[in-house]
C-alpha positions as CSV (number, residue, x, y, z in Angstrom):
1,M,151.8,289.1,310.4
2,D,153.3,285.4,310.3
3,V,153.6,285.9,313.8
4,G,149.6,286.5,314.5
5,K,148.6,283.8,312.0
6,K,151.1,281.3,314.1
7,K,149.7,282.4,317.4
8,Q,146.1,281.9,316.0
9,K,147.1,278.1,315.1
10,T,148.3,277.7,318.3
11,N,145.0,279.0,319.9
12,E,142.7,276.9,317.9
13,R,140.8,274.6,319.7
14,L,139.3,271.1,318.3
15,S,134.9,270.8,318.2
16,I,133.2,268.4,320.3
17,F,133.0,266.5,316.8
18,E,136.6,266.6,316.1
19,L,137.3,265.4,319.8
20,E,134.9,262.5,319.3
21,A,136.4,261.3,316.0
22,L,140.0,261.8,317.6
23,R,138.6,259.5,320.5
24,E,136.9,257.2,318.2
25,A,140.4,257.0,315.9
26,F,142.3,256.0,319.4
27,R,139.7,253.5,320.3
28,Q,140.2,251.6,316.6
29,S,144.0,251.8,317.3
30,V,143.4,250.0,320.4
31,R,141.4,247.3,318.9
32,E,143.8,247.4,315.8
33,N,146.8,246.9,317.9
34,D,145.3,244.6,320.4
35,V,146.4,247.3,323.4
36,A,145.9,245.9,326.8
37,E,144.1,248.6,329.1
38,A,146.7,248.9,331.5
39,E,149.0,250.1,328.2
40,W,146.5,252.9,327.1
41,A,148.2,255.9,328.6
42,Q,151.6,254.8,326.9
43,H,149.4,254.1,323.5
44,A,147.9,257.4,323.7
45,E,151.2,259.4,323.9
46,L,152.4,257.5,320.9
47,F,148.8,258.1,319.2
48,V,149.0,261.7,319.9
49,K,152.9,262.3,318.8
50,R,152.3,260.4,315.5
51,A,149.1,262.9,315.2
52,L,151.2,265.8,315.7
53,Q,154.1,264.9,313.3
54,E,152.4,265.7,310.5
55,D,152.7,269.8,311.0
56,G,152.8,270.6,314.7
57,H,149.1,270.3,315.5
58,L,146.5,267.6,315.5
59,T,145.3,267.1,312.5
60,R,141.6,266.0,311.5
61,V,141.0,262.2,311.4
């Protein structure tokens, strides 16, 4: 049964509201860290990696 639960977690999708919250959290991170627009891609990678560190999937922001 664990396999089914694990598969279900990987197939979960974020709602439009969760995506918007994630986008706003990224924007806030950009402002707080004074990230230049040219560095947004690199910052986004780090931002998502940190969000995934908790338990292997994006956590609600």
